[in-house]
C-alpha positions in Angstrom: 76.0 23.6 -73.7 76.4 20.9 -72.0 73.2 22.0 -69.8 70.9 22.0 -73.3 72.2 18.5 -74.2 71.3 17.5 -71.1 67.9 18.9 -71.1 67.9 17.0 -74.8 68.6 13.9 -73.7 66.1 14.1 -71.0 63.1 15.0 -73.3 64.0 12.3 -75.9 64.0 9.6 -72.8 60.9 10.8 -71.5 59.4 10.5 -75.1 60.8 6.9 -75.2 59.0 6.3 -71.8 55.9 7.8 -72.9 55.6 5.4 -76.2 56.6 2.4 -74.0 53.7 3.4 -71.5 50.9 3.8 -75.0 52.2 0.7 -76.1 51.5 -1.3 -72.9 48.2 -0.5 -72.6 47.2 -2.0 -76.1 46.4 -5.7 -76.1 45.0 -8.0 -79.1 42.5 -9.3 -76.0 41.5 -5.4 -75.6 38.1 -5.7 -76.7 37.5 -9.7 -75.3 35.0 -8.4 -72.7 33.7 -5.5 -73.5 32.7 -6.2 -77.2 33.8 -9.6 -78.0 32.2 -10.1 -81.3 34.2 -7.0 -82.7 36.3 -8.7 -85.0 34.4 -10.8 -86.8 31.9 -8.3 -87.2 35.2 -6.5 -89.0 36.4 -9.3 -90.7 33.4 -9.9 -91.9 32.6 -6.7 -93.6 36.3 -6.4 -94.8 36.0 -9.9 -96.6 32.7 -8.9 -98.1 34.2 -5.8 -99.8 37.6 -7.7 -101.1 35.4 -10.2 -102.5 33.4 -7.2 -104.6 36.8 -5.2 -105.3 40.1 -7.6 -105.2 41.4 -3.8 -105.4 40.5 -3.1 -102.1 42.9 -5.4 -99.9 45.5 -2.8 -100.8 43.8 -0.2 -100.4 42.6 -0.8 -97.0 46.5 -1.6 -95.9 47.9 1.6 -97.6 44.8 3.5 -95.8 46.5 2.1 -92.6 49.9 3.6 -93.4 48.7 6.9 -94.5 47.1 7.2 -91.4 49.7 6.1 -89.1 52.5 8.5 -90.6 50.3 11.2 -90.0 49.6 12.6 -86.2 50.0 8.6 -85.6 47.5 5.8 -85.5 44.2 7.8 -84.6 42.0 7.7 -87.8 42.7 11.2 -88.2 42.5 10.1 -92.5 39.1 9.6 -91.8 37.9 13.3 -90.8 36.0 15.2 -93.3 37.2 18.8 -93.7 34.9 21.5 -91.5 35.6 24.7 -90.5 37.9 23.7 -88.2 39.3 20.4 -89.3 41.6 20.4 -92.8 41.1 17.2 -94.0 43.8 14.8 -94.8 41.6 13.1 -97.5 42.9 16.4 -99.7 46.6 15.9 -99.0 48.7 15.3 -102.2 49.2 12.0 -101.4 45.5 10.8 -100.4 43.7 13.3 -103.3 41.7 10.9 -106.0 44.5 8.1 -104.8 43.8 6.5 -101.0 40.3 4.5 -100.7 38.4 2.3 -98.6 36.9 5.1 -96.4 33.3 3.7 -97.0 34.5 0.1 -96.4 36.0 1.3 -92.8 32.4 3.5 -92.2 30.4 0.0 -92.9 32.7 -2.3 -90.6 32.1 0.9 -88.1 28.4 0.8 -88.4 28.2 -3.2 -87.8 30.0 -3.0 -84.7 28.1 0.1 -83.6 25.0 -2.3 -83.8 26.8 -4.6 -81.3 28.9 -2.3 -79.2 28.2 1.2 -79.0 30.7 3.4 -78.6 33.3 1.2 -77.9 35.6 0.2 -80.5 38.1 3.1 -82.1 37.6 4.0 -85.8 41.8 3.5 -85.5 41.3 0.3 -84.4 39.4 -0.6 -87.2 41.5 0.6 -89.5 44.1 -1.7 -88.1 42.4 -4.8 -88.2 41.2 -3.6 -91.3 44.8 -3.9 -93.0 45.7 -7.1 -91.4 42.1 -9.1 -92.7 43.1 -7.6 -95.7 46.3 -8.7 -96.1 45.5 -12.5 -94.6 42.3 -12.3 -96.8 44.2 -12.2 -100.1 47.5 -14.4 -98.8 45.9 -18.0 -100.6 47.6 -18.2 -104.3 45.4 -17.4 -106.5 45.7 -20.9 -108.3 44.6 -22.6 -105.1 41.8 -20.4 -104.9 40.7 -21.0 -107.9 41.0 -24.6 -107.7 39.0 -24.7 -104.5 36.1 -23.0 -106.1 36.3 -25.2 -109.1 36.2 -28.0 -106.3 33.2 -27.2 -104.7 31.3 -26.2 -108.2 32.0 -29.9 -109.2 31.1 -31.9 -106.2 28.4 -31.1 -104.6 28.0 -31.2 -101.2 31.5 -30.7 -100.5 32.8 -28.5 -98.1 35.4 -26.5 -99.4 34.6 -22.8 -98.3 36.0 -23.1 -94.6 38.9 -25.4 -96.1 40.0 -22.2 -98.2 39.2 -19.9 -95.2 41.3 -21.8 -92.8 44.3 -22.3 -95.7 44.1 -18.1 -96.2 44.3 -17.7 -92.5 47.3 -19.5 -91.7 49.3 -19.2 -95.2 49.5 -15.4 -95.0 51.3 -12.6 -93.2 48.2 -12.5 -90.5 49.5 -11.3 -87.4 48.0 -10.0 -83.9 46.7 -6.9 -83.6 47.4 -4.8 -80.5 44.2 -3.0 -79.7 43.2 0.5 -77.6 44.1 3.1 -79.9 41.8 5.6 -79.3 40.4 8.6 -82.5 42.0 12.0 -82.6 39.5 15.5 -82.9 41.9 16.6 -85.3 43.6 16.1 -88.4 46.4 17.7 -90.3 46.6 18.1 -94.0 50.2 20.1 -93.6 51.2 17.3 -92.0 50.0 14.6 -94.6 51.4 16.9 -97.4 55.0 17.4 -95.5 55.3 13.5 -94.0 53.6 11.2 -96.3 56.1 9.2 -98.7 56.3 10.6 -102.6 56.7 8.0 -105.2 59.8 9.7 -107.0 61.9 9.7 -103.6 65.4 8.6 -103.1 66.7 5.8 -100.8 68.4 7.9 -98.7 65.0 10.4 -98.0 62.8 7.1 -97.5 65.1 5.5 -94.7 65.2 9.0 -93.2 61.3 9.0 -93.4 60.9 5.4 -92.1 63.2 6.2 -89.1 61.7 9.3 -87.9 58.4 7.1 -87.3 60.4 4.7 -85.0 61.3 2.1 -88.2 64.1 0.5 -89.8 65.1 0.3 -93.4 64.7 -3.8 -92.8 60.7 -2.6 -91.7 60.3 -0.4 -94.8 61.5 -2.9 -97.0 59.2 -5.5 -96.1 56.1 -3.1 -95.5 57.0 -2.0 -99.1 56.7 -5.4 -100.0 52.7 -4.8 -99.7 52.9 -3.2 -103.5 52.7 -7.0 -104.2 49.0 -5.8 -104.2 47.2 -2.4 -105.9 47.5 -0.3 -108.8 49.3 2.7 -109.9 48.0 5.5 -111.5 50.2 6.5 -115.0 51.3 10.1 -113.7 53.1 8.6 -110.7 55.5 6.1 -113.1 55.4 8.0 -116.3 59.0 9.5 -115.7 60.1 5.4 -114.8 59.0 4.1 -117.7 60.2 7.0 -120.6 63.5 8.5 -118.8 65.1 5.8 -116.2 67.9 3.4 -117.0 67.4 0.9 -114.7 64.4 -0.4 -115.9 63.6 -3.4 -118.0 63.1 -2.8 -121.4 60.0 -5.2 -122.1 58.5 -4.2 -119.0 58.5 -0.5 -119.5 57.3 -1.0 -123.3 54.3 -2.7 -121.6 53.8 0.1 -119.3 53.6 2.3 -122.2 51.0 0.9 -123.9 48.8 2.6 -122.0 50.3 5.7 -120.3 51.3 8.0 -122.9 53.8 10.7 -122.4 51.0 12.8 -121.9 47.3 12.5 -121.0 46.1 8.9 -119.1 47.0 10.2 -115.7 44.9 8.5 -114.1 45.3 4.9 -115.8 46.0 2.0 -113.5 48.8 -0.5 -114.0 49.3 -3.2 -111.1 52.3 -2.6 -109.1 52.9 -6.1 -109.2 52.5 -7.6 -113.1 53.0 -11.2 -112.4 50.9 -12.1 -109.4 48.4 -8.6 -109.2 45.8 -10.3 -106.8 48.2 -12.6 -104.7 50.0 -11.5 -101.4 53.1 -12.9 -102.1 57.1 -12.3 -102.7 56.9 -11.6 -106.4 57.2 -7.9 -105.7 61.1 -8.6 -104.9 62.1 -10.9 -107.8 60.4 -7.9 -109.7 62.9 -5.3 -108.3 65.4 -7.7 -108.8 64.9 -7.5 -112.8 64.4 -4.0 -112.6 60.8 -4.0 -113.0 59.5 -1.9 -109.7 57.4 0.2 -111.1 57.3 3.3 -109.2 60.9 4.8 -108.5 60.2 4.6 -104.5 60.1 0.7 -106.1 62.9 0.8 -107.7 65.3 2.4 -105.4 65.3 -0.9 -102.6 67.3 -2.7 -105.4 69.6 -0.4 -107.1 72.8 -0.6 -105.7 72.1 0.2 -102.0 71.9 -0.4 -98.5 68.7 -2.4 -99.0 69.6 -4.7 -101.7 70.4 -7.4 -99.7 67.1 -7.5 -97.8 65.0 -7.6 -101.0 67.2 -10.8 -101.9 66.4 -12.6 -99.3 62.7 -11.9 -99.7 63.0 -13.0 -102.8 64.4 -16.3 -101.9 62.7 -16.6 -98.7 58.3 -15.9 -98.9 58.7 -17.0 -95.3 60.8 -14.6 -93.8 59.2 -11.7 -95.3 55.7 -12.8 -94.4 57.0 -12.7 -90.6 58.7 -9.5 -91.2 55.7 -7.9 -92.9 53.7 -9.1 -89.9 56.2 -8.0 -87.5 56.7 -4.2 -89.2 52.7 -3.4 -89.4 52.6 -3.9 -85.2 55.4 -1.5 -85.2 54.1 0.8 -87.5 50.9 0.4 -85.6 52.1 1.9 -82.7 53.1 5.0 -83.6 51.9 7.7 -82.0 49.1 6.0 -80.2 45.7 8.1 -78.4 45.0 5.7 -75.5 43.7 6.1 -71.8 41.8 9.0 -71.8 43.0 11.1 -74.8 41.2 11.3 -78.1 37.7 9.9 -78.1 35.7 6.9 -79.6 34.0 8.4 -82.6 30.5 7.3 -83.3 31.1 8.4 -86.9 34.3 7.5 -88.3 34.3 10.7 -90.6 33.5 13.4 -87.7 34.2 13.7 -84.1 31.8 13.3 -81.7 
């Protein structure tokens, strides 16, 4: 028995050392010499996509999350179905839900034009998620004010100021780079490991802990639900049958989500500031206005109540913790060195 326990401990220690070694190979400066314009090319593609579809910001953050939770951050979520690959795109948590594949493909195309075969699809997803959160961080009111000023005063340069405020004011962080792309995908793992909208707090904490993320990381990452929308079928049970929900909020959501039908009708996860990356999500939870069950369980008399309360009072603490949690998530299950490959096309192996 003691020998088995010792062997298990040794195995876990080796996994720990392997993870540290993989992380050590990542660096924000990874492409500084091999493709110095990669990040600006990605940023341009991401901002263009969000400018045409504001909802895309949330979709790109979610795409990174769904990639990292299945096989690690290896761009496996981008692979199409083949005779030998079970695409994760058709997993329950992704089918008719995950978006942004075309945006990553566009960014990859632009990067390939300047540095063919250098930048991985996995790194592009990670950078896209960061750029998406930073781009929408500036408040909607300031954004509109700057646009009005620019239109009203010919020659006034406000766009550059807008860009700088967006980068400084929000949850921007240094993305570590150097990931490589997988040659496999797993719909089975995606169905088993992606968190669901109906899960309990204990189940969610357990899922995140298995990925090396703390309960605090989980709450911070959940704060990305300050953006985006959910389909009616994911919150129908909550707005009709749950008691821990604000009556007025539930009534508002029922208008477009009947008891039967309209399954794909969308509603904003944050009804207050749905297009701004801020801490309104946490304020909503404290008022029992979480749209999904998996949102409201974060503030429902459990162990994470204090974290939600803290973030509701301290938006800067939320921004810092969100960035730290995204960096930690980006370290899950890495392929580095000679492992995997650098795909030429993100949806297919070379």
